[in-house]
C-alpha positions in Angstrom: 166.3 54.4 72.1 162.8 53.1 72.2 163.9 50.0 70.7 166.5 49.3 73.4 164.1 50.2 76.3 161.5 47.9 74.7 163.9 44.9 74.3 165.0 45.5 77.9 161.5 45.5 79.2 160.6 42.4 77.2 163.7 40.6 78.6 163.0 41.4 82.2 159.3 40.6 81.9 159.9 37.4 80.2 162.7 36.5 82.5 160.4 37.2 85.6 157.6 35.1 84.0 159.8 32.1 83.2 162.0 31.8 86.2 159.8 33.0 89.1 156.2 32.2 88.0 157.0 29.1 85.7 157.0 26.7 88.7 153.7 28.2 89.9 152.1 27.5 86.3 153.4 23.9 86.3 151.0 21.1 85.3 152.3 17.6 85.9 155.8 18.8 85.7 155.5 20.7 82.6 155.2 24.4 82.2 155.0 26.9 79.3 158.4 28.1 77.9 157.7 32.0 78.0 161.2 32.6 76.6 160.5 30.6 73.5 157.2 32.4 72.9 159.2 35.8 73.2 161.9 34.6 70.8 159.3 33.7 68.3 157.7 37.0 68.8 160.9 38.7 68.1 161.6 36.6 65.0 158.3 37.5 63.6 158.4 41.1 64.4 162.0 42.1 64.5 163.8 39.7 62.2 166.5 37.0 62.5 169.1 39.0 64.0 167.2 40.4 67.0 165.7 37.0 67.6 169.0 35.3 67.5 170.7 37.8 69.9 167.6 37.5 72.3 167.8 33.8 72.2 171.5 33.9 72.9 171.0 36.2 75.9 167.8 34.2 77.3 169.8 31.1 76.8 173.0 32.2 78.5 170.9 33.4 81.5 169.0 30.2 81.7 172.1 28.2 81.3 174.0 30.0 84.1 171.2 29.1 86.5 170.6 25.6 85.2 172.2 22.3 86.0 171.7 21.0 82.6 174.3 20.9 79.8 175.8 24.4 79.7 175.1 26.1 76.3 172.3 23.9 75.4 169.5 26.4 75.7 171.7 29.3 74.5 172.4 27.3 71.2 168.7 26.2 70.8 167.2 29.5 71.5 169.6 31.5 69.2 169.2 28.9 66.3 165.3 28.7 66.7 165.1 32.6 66.8 167.3 32.8 63.6 165.2 30.3 61.7 161.9 31.8 62.8 163.2 35.0 61.6 164.0 33.6 58.2 160.8 31.7 58.1 158.7 34.8 58.9 159.8 36.5 55.7 157.9 33.9 53.7 154.7 33.8 55.6 152.0 36.3 56.4 152.9 36.6 60.2 150.0 39.1 61.1 147.4 36.3 60.8 146.9 34.4 64.2 147.0 30.8 62.6 150.2 31.7 61.0 151.8 32.6 64.2 150.2 29.5 65.7 151.9 27.3 63.0 155.2 29.3 63.5 154.9 28.5 67.3 154.3 24.8 66.7 157.3 24.7 64.3 159.5 26.5 67.0 158.4 24.4 69.8 159.2 21.1 67.7 162.6 22.4 67.1 163.3 23.4 70.6 161.9 20.2 72.3 163.5 18.0 69.8 166.8 19.7 70.3 166.6 19.4 74.1 165.7 15.8 74.0 168.6 15.0 71.6 171.2 17.0 73.4 170.1 15.5 76.8 170.2 12.1 75.2 173.7 12.6 73.9 175.0 13.7 77.4 172.9 11.1 79.4 174.1 7.9 81.1 172.7 5.6 78.5 169.7 4.3 80.5 167.1 5.5 77.9 166.8 5.3 74.1 166.6 8.4 71.9 162.9 7.6 71.3 162.3 7.5 75.0 164.1 10.9 75.5 162.1 12.5 72.7 158.7 10.9 73.6 158.8 12.0 77.2 155.6 12.9 79.0 157.1 16.1 80.4 158.2 17.3 76.9 154.6 16.8 75.5 153.1 18.8 78.4 155.7 21.5 77.9 155.1 21.5 74.2 151.3 21.9 74.4 151.5 24.4 77.3 153.8 26.4 75.3 151.7 26.5 72.1 148.3 27.1 74.1 149.9 30.0 76.0 151.6 31.3 73.0 148.2 32.3 71.3 147.0 34.9 73.8 150.8 35.7 74.8 151.6 36.7 71.0 148.4 38.8 70.9 149.4 40.5 74.0 152.8 41.3 72.9 151.5 42.6 69.6 149.2 45.0 71.5 152.2 46.4 73.7 154.2 46.7 70.5 151.5 48.8 68.9 151.0 50.8 72.0 154.8 51.6 72.3 154.9 52.6 68.4 152.2 54.9 68.9 154.0 56.9 71.7 
């Protein structure tokens, strides 16, 4: 029961951060991806199945309210969560530098996937390299990785607090 309430709490908190406060944290058109941070955290702490399910749910919610290719984020969040869950079994995930490396890896997977999918469904005005090496993607990538470091620590503290109760 605690696990269900915890996951619902995280889902609501991250959704509020991403969809309501994301625009206010925008820097030159890029903003941190709080959903990706939450999925990485769930992959590290809860495993591949919980991270993939959370990725699917976050992705479907984002895709419903987005004008981009439907299902794109659902696919990318679930696969990223699954692979992070698999990767976390082989790495000491309690160390902050390990979490940072995992976050960089997850961000690369996500932003490359977004770029390739948007390129495949575009009108052909830009090349694949232009789609990948987009200024907004770089800002979102770095903002996500920088915000992830304190956010992962904060989520770890909340998780410990809830386990003690």
